[in-house]
C-alpha positions as CSV (number, residue, x, y, z in Angstrom):
1,M,20.7,11.0,21.2
2,K,20.3,9.4,17.9
3,S,18.5,6.1,17.7
4,A,20.1,3.6,15.3
5,V,16.4,2.5,14.3
6,L,14.5,5.9,14.0
7,G,17.2,8.5,14.0
8,K,17.2,11.5,16.5
9,D,13.6,12.6,15.9
10,L,10.1,11.4,15.0
11,L,8.6,14.2,12.9
12,G,6.3,12.2,10.6
13,L,5.7,9.0,8.7
14,E,6.5,10.5,5.3
15,R,10.2,10.1,6.1
16,L,10.1,6.6,7.7
17,S,10.6,3.5,5.6
18,P,8.2,0.6,5.7
19,D,10.5,-1.5,7.7
20,Q,10.9,1.5,10.3
21,I,7.0,1.7,10.6
22,R,6.8,-2.2,10.9
23,L,9.5,-2.1,13.6
24,V,7.5,0.5,15.6
25,L,4.3,-1.6,15.4
26,D,6.1,-4.8,16.3
27,T,8.0,-3.2,19.3
28,A,4.5,-1.8,20.5
29,E,3.1,-5.4,20.8
30,P,5.0,-6.4,23.9
31,F,4.2,-3.0,25.5
32,K,0.6,-3.6,25.3
33,E,1.0,-6.5,27.6
34,V,2.7,-4.1,30.1
35,S,-0.5,-2.2,30.5
36,E,-2.4,-5.3,31.3
37,R,-0.1,-6.3,34.3
38,P,-1.2,-5.4,38.0
39,I,2.0,-3.5,38.1
40,K,2.0,-1.3,35.0
41,K,5.5,-0.2,34.8
42,V,9.0,-1.3,33.5
43,P,12.3,0.5,34.2
44,A,13.2,1.0,30.5
45,L,13.5,4.7,30.6
46,R,14.3,5.0,34.3
47,G,16.6,8.2,34.7
48,K,15.3,9.8,31.5
49,T,13.6,13.2,31.6
50,I,10.8,14.0,29.1
51,V,9.1,17.4,28.5
52,N,5.6,17.4,27.1
53,L,5.4,20.9,25.6
54,F,1.8,21.5,24.4
55,F,0.9,24.8,22.7
56,E,-2.6,23.5,21.6
57,A,-5.5,22.0,23.8
58,S,-5.2,18.2,24.0
59,T,-6.7,15.5,26.1
60,R,-6.1,12.2,24.5
61,T,-2.7,12.6,23.0
62,R,-1.3,14.4,26.1
63,I,-2.6,11.9,28.6
64,S,-1.4,9.0,26.3
65,F,2.0,10.3,26.2
66,E,2.1,10.8,29.9
67,F,0.9,7.3,30.5
68,A,3.6,6.0,28.1
69,E,6.3,8.0,29.9
70,K,5.3,6.9,33.4
71,R,4.9,3.2,32.4
72,L,8.4,3.3,31.2
73,S,9.5,4.9,34.5
74,A,10.7,8.3,32.9
75,D,10.5,11.6,34.8
76,T,8.0,13.8,33.2
77,V,7.4,17.6,33.1
78,N,4.2,19.1,31.4
79,V,4.5,22.6,30.0
80,A,1.5,24.4,28.5
81,A,1.8,27.6,26.5
82,T,-0.7,29.1,29.0
83,G,1.1,30.4,32.1
84,S,4.5,29.7,30.6
85,S,7.1,32.4,29.5
86,V,5.8,32.1,25.9
87,Q,3.0,34.4,26.9
88,K,5.6,37.0,27.9
89,G,7.3,36.9,24.6
90,E,9.8,34.2,24.9
91,T,10.6,32.3,21.7
92,L,10.1,28.6,21.2
93,V,13.7,27.9,20.8
94,D,14.7,30.0,24.0
95,T,12.1,27.9,25.9
96,A,13.5,24.6,24.7
97,K,17.1,25.7,25.2
98,N,16.3,26.8,28.8
99,L,14.6,23.3,29.3
100,E,17.7,21.6,27.8
101,A,19.9,23.5,30.1
102,M,18.2,21.5,32.9
103,R,19.5,18.4,31.3
104,I,16.4,16.9,29.7
105,D,16.3,14.0,27.3
106,M,13.2,14.3,25.2
107,V,10.7,16.9,24.1
108,V,7.2,15.9,23.0
109,I,5.7,18.9,21.1
110,R,2.2,19.8,19.8
111,H,1.9,23.1,18.0
112,P,-0.6,25.0,15.7
113,S,2.0,25.8,13.2
114,S,3.3,23.1,10.5
115,G,6.9,22.3,10.7
116,V,7.6,23.4,14.2
117,A,8.7,20.0,15.4
118,E,11.3,19.9,12.7
119,F,12.3,23.4,13.3
120,L,12.9,22.6,17.1
121,G,14.7,19.3,16.3
122,N,17.2,21.1,14.3
123,R,18.1,23.6,17.2
124,I,18.4,21.3,20.2
125,R,20.2,18.0,21.1
126,S,17.4,16.3,22.8
127,N,15.0,13.9,20.8
128,V,12.0,15.6,19.5
129,I,8.7,13.7,19.1
130,N,5.9,15.4,16.9
131,A,2.6,15.1,18.8
132,G,0.9,17.0,16.0
133,D,2.1,20.3,14.1
134,G,-0.5,22.4,12.4
135,Q,-2.0,20.7,9.3
136,H,1.2,18.6,8.7
137,E,1.5,15.4,10.5
138,H,0.6,13.5,13.7
139,P,2.8,10.5,13.4
140,T,2.0,8.6,16.7
141,Q,-1.7,8.8,15.9
142,G,-1.0,7.5,12.3
143,L,1.0,4.6,14.0
144,L,-1.7,3.6,16.5
145,D,-4.2,3.6,13.7
146,L,-2.0,1.3,11.7
147,L,-1.5,-1.0,14.8
148,T,-5.3,-1.1,15.3
149,I,-6.0,-2.0,11.6
150,R,-3.3,-4.8,11.8
151,D,-4.7,-6.2,15.1
152,K,-8.3,-6.2,13.7
153,H,-7.5,-7.7,10.2
154,G,-4.1,-9.5,10.7
155,R,-2.6,-7.4,7.9
156,I,-2.5,-4.0,6.3
157,E,-1.3,-4.9,2.8
158,G,-4.1,-5.2,0.3
159,L,-6.8,-3.6,2.5
160,K,-8.9,-0.7,1.4
161,V,-8.9,2.2,3.9
162,C,-10.9,5.3,3.3
163,L,-10.5,8.5,5.3
164,V,-13.9,10.3,5.6
165,G,-14.5,13.8,6.3
166,D,-12.2,17.0,6.9
167,V,-9.1,15.8,5.1
168,L,-8.1,19.4,4.4
169,H,-7.4,20.3,8.1
170,S,-6.5,16.9,9.2
171,R,-2.9,16.2,10.1
172,V,-4.1,12.7,11.1
173,A,-5.2,12.1,7.5
174,R,-1.7,12.9,6.2
175,S,0.0,10.5,8.6
176,N,-2.5,7.8,7.8
177,I,-2.0,8.2,4.0
178,W,1.8,8.0,4.2
179,G,1.6,5.0,6.6
180,L,-1.0,3.0,4.9
181,L,0.5,3.5,1.4
182,K,4.0,2.5,2.6
183,L,2.6,-0.8,4.1
184,G,0.7,-1.6,1.0
185,A,-2.8,-0.6,1.6
186,E,-5.1,1.0,-1.0
187,V,-6.3,4.5,0.4
188,G,-9.4,6.4,-0.4
189,V,-10.6,9.8,0.7
190,C,-14.2,10.9,0.9
191,G,-15.8,14.3,1.8
192,P,-17.0,17.6,0.2
193,D,-14.8,19.3,-2.3
194,T,-14.3,22.3,0.2
195,L,-12.6,19.9,2.6
196,M,-10.4,18.2,0.2
197,P,-6.7,19.5,-0.4
198,R,-5.9,20.3,-4.0
199,G,-4.3,17.5,-5.9
200,I,-4.9,15.0,-3.2
201,E,-5.1,12.3,-5.8
202,E,-1.5,12.9,-6.6
203,L,-0.5,11.1,-3.4
204,G,-1.9,7.9,-4.8
205,V,-5.3,7.9,-3.2
206,C,-8.8,7.3,-4.7
207,R,-11.3,10.1,-4.4
208,F,-14.9,9.5,-3.5
209,R,-17.5,12.2,-3.6
210,R,-20.4,10.3,-2.0
211,I,-20.2,8.4,1.3
212,E,-22.2,5.5,-0.1
213,E,-19.4,4.9,-2.7
214,A,-16.8,4.8,0.0
215,V,-18.9,2.4,2.1
216,E,-19.3,0.2,-0.9
217,W,-15.5,0.2,-1.7
218,A,-13.7,0.1,1.7
219,D,-12.8,-2.5,4.3
220,V,-11.9,0.3,6.9
221,L,-13.5,3.7,7.3
222,N,-11.6,6.2,9.4
223,V,-13.9,9.1,10.2
224,L,-12.2,12.3,10.6
225,R,-13.5,15.1,13.0
226,L,-14.8,18.3,11.4
227,Q,-12.2,20.7,12.7
228,L,-14.4,23.6,13.1
229,E,-11.8,25.7,15.1
230,R,-9.7,25.8,11.9
231,M,-12.5,26.8,9.6
232,E,-13.8,30.0,8.4
233,K,-17.4,30.3,7.2
234,G,-18.3,28.7,4.0
235,F,-16.7,25.3,4.1
236,I,-20.0,23.5,4.8
237,P,-23.7,24.7,4.5
238,S,-24.4,23.5,8.1
239,L,-23.5,20.6,10.6
240,R,-27.0,19.2,9.9
241,E,-26.5,19.1,6.1
242,Y,-23.0,17.6,6.6
243,Y,-24.4,14.8,8.6
244,R,-27.1,14.2,6.1
245,V,-24.8,13.9,3.1
246,F,-21.6,12.5,4.7
247,G,-22.5,11.2,8.2
248,V,-21.4,7.6,8.9
249,T,-24.7,6.0,10.1
250,V,-26.0,2.7,10.9
251,E,-28.4,2.7,7.9
252,R,-25.4,3.3,5.5
253,L,-23.3,0.5,7.1
254,E,-26.2,-1.8,6.7
255,R,-26.0,-1.5,3.0
256,A,-22.2,-2.3,2.8
257,P,-21.3,-5.3,0.9
258,R,-18.9,-6.4,3.6
259,R,-18.5,-5.8,7.4
260,L,-16.7,-2.6,7.8
261,T,-14.3,-1.6,10.6
262,I,-15.1,1.9,11.9
263,M,-12.3,4.2,13.4
264,H,-12.1,7.8,14.7
265,P,-9.0,9.6,15.9
266,G,-11.1,11.5,18.4
267,P,-12.4,13.7,19.9
268,M,-15.8,12.8,18.2
269,N,-18.7,15.1,17.1
270,R,-21.5,12.7,17.6
271,G,-24.3,13.4,15.3
272,V,-22.0,15.3,12.9
273,E,-19.5,13.1,11.3
274,I,-20.6,9.8,13.1
275,D,-23.8,8.4,14.6
276,S,-23.5,7.4,18.2
277,R,-24.9,4.0,17.3
278,V,-22.0,3.4,15.0
279,A,-19.3,4.9,17.4
280,D,-20.5,2.5,20.2
281,G,-21.5,-0.5,18.0
282,S,-19.8,-3.6,17.0
283,H,-18.2,-2.2,14.0
284,S,-16.1,0.3,16.0
285,V,-12.6,-0.2,17.3
286,I,-12.3,3.4,18.5
287,L,-11.5,2.3,22.1
288,D,-8.9,-0.1,20.9
289,Q,-7.3,2.9,19.2
290,V,-7.0,4.6,22.5
291,T,-5.4,1.6,24.1
292,N,-3.0,1.1,21.3
293,G,-2.0,4.7,21.5
294,V,-0.2,4.1,24.7
295,A,1.6,1.0,23.5
296,V,2.7,2.9,20.4
297,R,4.1,5.9,22.2
298,M,5.9,3.6,24.6
299,A,7.5,1.9,21.5
300,V,8.5,5.2,20.0
301,L,10.0,6.7,23.2
302,Y,11.8,3.3,23.9
303,L,13.4,3.2,20.4
304,L,14.4,6.9,20.2
305,A,16.1,6.3,23.6
306,G,18.2,3.6,22.0
307,G,16.2,0.7,23.2
308,R,16.7,-2.7,21.3
309,P,13.4,-4.0,19.9
310,E,14.4,-7.6,20.3
311,L,14.7,-7.0,24.2
312,A,11.2,-5.6,24.3
313,A,9.9,-8.7,22.6
314,A,12.1,-11.0,24.8
315,A,10.7,-9.3,27.9
316,K,7.2,-10.2,26.8
317,R,8.1,-13.9,26.2
318,A,10.0,-14.3,29.3
319,S,7.7,-12.3,31.7
320,P,4.8,-13.9,33.7
321,P,1.6,-11.9,34.4
322,G,2.3,-9.8,37.4
323,P,5.5,-8.3,38.7
324,L,8.2,-7.2,36.5
325,S,10.4,-9.9,34.9
326,T,14.1,-10.0,35.4
327,S,14.3,-9.2,31.6
328,W,13.3,-5.7,32.4
329,R,15.2,-5.2,35.7
330,G,18.6,-3.4,36.1
331,G,20.3,-1.3,33.5
332,T,21.3,2.4,33.8
333,T,21.2,3.2,30.0
334,G,17.5,3.7,29.7
335,A,17.0,0.5,28.0
336,P,16.1,-2.9,29.5
337,E,18.9,-5.3,30.1
């Protein structure tokens, strides 16, 4: 099914227009309210079947998608590479086509190879959502980061946001850069030369070589995890040395000229890229990111299924806290009526 709003698939933020990104964020707002109800469910995707196809280890993203799907009343199936026919030599396309023969509607895929989501989307009729592909993009993480920044500051345009750490291996960084620039933010990157992609400045970002410079410049620091599982030896001297030179600590934040917002896509390496006192402190919106992740993924699923954003907003206005409002009842098309 092809959405009039987003197209058939969500592969990355690079291809979305600023208006499309804003629409996803605006649609996520009423879905945040659903998660606060005693009954955390609306029948927006009742009758839809969604397969979560995860070829990489994941906790936050997988569970967040599962919550989003269940709160929209979709039927969900989880498939991991371990224990599946992929281990027996079946190709990804054969796996997807076999699933599609069971009449599924959407596939959420995470894969260690860049470009797999697009590869799959070009070969099956079902909607494909990229939950992270190699070192390419992680669009729903980028969207939830944008929503968290907008919630905290009331705007994105004109803010200075710096991505700190392992930009080289980070698909989150790429989605953040595309999304932030499209919505009018200034974007900086900070980290050792060994963890910076070549020509990163050509994307339109500022480059900082010292964490102190980034702290002085930024309104928001999005601290990236050191992706040790993707590294060979030689990227950094040691974890202790990395923390000494680039760690986001309380002492460094105290010298900032303004109050910074601290974000982290998770999972965190405490005492490596971020001090526990910072992660758990008043600057942090890390748990807000997790909460917003469910709402953003609900919005993406709803829009790709052909849902009308104005009905999602109307449901929030019309519904009292508690049981489902009539705005969300009925309907057999997967969208609330």
